[in-house]
C-alpha positions as CSV (number, residue, x, y, z in Angstrom):
1,X,-12.0,-0.1,18.9
2,X,-10.4,2.9,20.7
3,X,-7.9,5.2,19.1
4,X,-5.6,6.9,21.6
5,X,-2.8,9.4,21.2
6,X,0.6,7.8,21.4
7,X,3.3,9.6,23.3
8,X,6.9,8.5,23.4
9,X,10.0,8.1,21.2
10,X,10.0,5.9,18.1
11,X,13.3,4.3,17.2
12,X,14.3,1.9,14.5
13,X,15.0,-1.8,15.2
14,X,18.7,-1.3,14.7
15,X,18.8,1.6,17.2
16,X,16.8,-0.5,19.7
17,X,19.3,-3.3,19.3
18,X,22.2,-0.9,19.8
19,X,20.7,0.7,22.9
20,X,19.9,-2.8,24.4
21,X,23.5,-3.9,23.9
22,X,24.8,-0.7,25.4
23,X,22.6,-1.2,28.4
24,X,23.9,-4.7,28.8
25,X,27.5,-3.3,28.7
26,X,26.6,-0.9,31.5
27,X,25.3,-3.8,33.6
28,X,28.5,-5.8,32.9
29,X,30.7,-2.7,33.8
30,X,28.8,-2.2,37.0
31,X,29.3,-5.9,37.9
32,X,33.0,-5.7,37.1
33,X,33.5,-2.4,38.9
34,X,36.7,-2.2,41.2
35,X,37.8,0.4,43.7
36,X,41.1,2.3,43.6
37,X,43.0,-0.6,45.1
38,X,41.7,-3.1,42.5
39,X,39.3,-4.8,44.9
40,X,36.0,-5.9,43.3
41,X,33.0,-3.7,44.3
42,X,30.3,-5.3,42.3
43,X,27.1,-3.4,41.8
44,X,23.9,-4.0,39.9
45,X,21.9,-1.8,37.6
46,X,18.7,-0.3,39.2
47,X,15.6,-2.4,38.9
48,X,14.1,0.2,36.5
49,X,17.2,0.0,34.2
50,X,17.1,-3.8,34.3
51,X,13.4,-3.8,33.4
52,X,13.9,-1.3,30.6
53,X,16.8,-3.4,29.2
54,X,14.8,-6.6,29.4
55,X,11.8,-4.8,27.7
56,X,14.1,-3.6,24.9
57,X,15.5,-7.1,24.4
58,X,11.9,-8.6,24.2
59,X,10.9,-5.9,21.7
60,X,13.9,-6.4,19.5
61,X,13.3,-10.2,19.6
62,X,9.7,-9.8,18.6
63,X,10.6,-7.5,15.7
64,X,13.1,-10.1,14.4
65,X,10.3,-12.7,14.5
66,X,7.8,-10.5,12.8
67,X,10.1,-9.0,10.1
68,X,12.7,-11.5,8.9
69,X,13.5,-9.2,6.0
70,X,14.7,-6.6,8.6
71,X,18.1,-8.4,8.9
72,X,18.8,-7.9,5.3
73,X,20.5,-4.5,5.9
74,X,22.9,-6.1,8.4
75,X,24.4,-8.4,5.7
76,X,22.4,-11.5,6.0
77,X,20.8,-13.2,3.0
78,X,17.9,-11.4,1.3
79,X,14.4,-12.9,1.7
80,X,13.4,-15.6,-0.7
81,X,10.4,-13.8,-2.1
82,X,10.2,-10.1,-2.5
83,X,6.8,-8.5,-2.9
84,X,6.3,-6.1,-5.7
85,X,5.5,-2.5,-4.8
86,X,3.4,-2.0,-7.9
87,X,-0.2,-3.0,-7.9
88,X,-1.4,-5.4,-10.6
89,X,-2.5,-3.6,-13.7
90,X,-5.5,-4.5,-15.7
91,X,-4.8,-5.7,-19.2
92,X,-6.8,-3.9,-21.9
93,X,-7.6,-7.3,-23.4
94,X,-9.5,-8.3,-20.2
95,X,-11.5,-5.1,-20.3
96,X,-14.3,-6.4,-22.5
97,X,-16.3,-4.2,-24.9
98,X,-15.9,-0.5,-24.4
99,X,-19.2,1.1,-23.7
100,X,-20.1,4.8,-23.3
101,X,-23.1,6.7,-21.9
102,X,-25.7,8.8,-23.6
103,X,-23.9,12.1,-23.1
104,X,-20.6,10.8,-24.6
105,X,-22.5,9.2,-27.5
106,X,-24.3,12.5,-28.2
107,X,-21.1,14.5,-28.3
108,X,-19.5,12.0,-30.7
109,X,-22.5,12.1,-33.0
110,X,-23.1,15.8,-32.7
111,X,-26.7,15.4,-31.6
112,X,-28.7,15.6,-28.4
113,X,-28.9,12.8,-25.8
114,X,-32.6,12.4,-26.7
115,X,-31.7,11.9,-30.3
116,X,-29.2,9.2,-29.4
117,X,-31.8,7.3,-27.4
118,X,-34.2,7.7,-30.4
119,X,-31.6,6.2,-32.7
120,X,-31.2,3.3,-30.3
121,X,-35.0,2.7,-30.1
122,X,-35.2,2.7,-33.9
123,X,-32.4,0.1,-34.1
124,X,-29.8,2.4,-35.8
125,X,-27.3,1.8,-32.9
126,X,-26.5,-1.9,-32.3
127,X,-25.4,-3.3,-28.9
128,X,-27.4,-1.0,-26.7
129,X,-28.0,-2.0,-23.1
130,X,-30.4,-0.3,-20.7
131,X,-30.2,-0.5,-17.0
132,X,-33.1,1.3,-15.4
133,X,-32.9,4.8,-16.8
134,X,-29.3,4.5,-17.9
135,X,-28.3,3.7,-21.5
136,X,-25.0,2.2,-22.5
137,X,-23.8,2.2,-26.1
138,X,-21.0,0.3,-27.8
139,X,-18.3,2.9,-28.5
140,X,-17.2,1.2,-31.8
141,X,-20.8,1.3,-33.1
142,X,-21.2,5.0,-32.1
143,X,-17.9,5.9,-33.8
144,X,-18.9,3.9,-36.9
145,X,-22.2,5.7,-37.1
146,X,-20.5,9.1,-36.6
147,X,-18.1,8.4,-39.4
148,X,-20.9,7.2,-41.7
149,X,-22.9,10.4,-41.0
150,X,-19.8,12.5,-41.6
151,X,-19.1,10.9,-44.9
152,X,-22.7,11.4,-46.1
153,X,-22.5,15.1,-45.3
154,X,-19.6,15.7,-47.7
């Protein structure tokens, strides 16, 4: 894949349609041209102008094929299905159990991370999972233990 700098002028599809129809009009006016006595003096657009006009018509036609919703602004019917701009949001019900790490559990309990792991090893914290060197604790169990410890201190 190669990325190259683009040089040129970018115009909207509506502007391209307008310019292509204006160039068609220039071609028709050249063909219908008359002299001062009213005699026809037909002329043709230059080959470059004819090629540019044809290229614009092809581009406008390909845009209409690729983007059927583009005609909506010109008064035609809206597309049948409109895509939502917003991304789908996760529902909190689908999130599953809320787990926290050792550091967060230590802050909630007011103890060191080593003490949290010690509580887990002794079975004081339920629903503990261990992945390699990482510990995951059930947030509800940590909160319940923190509240229990706070009520015993009073």
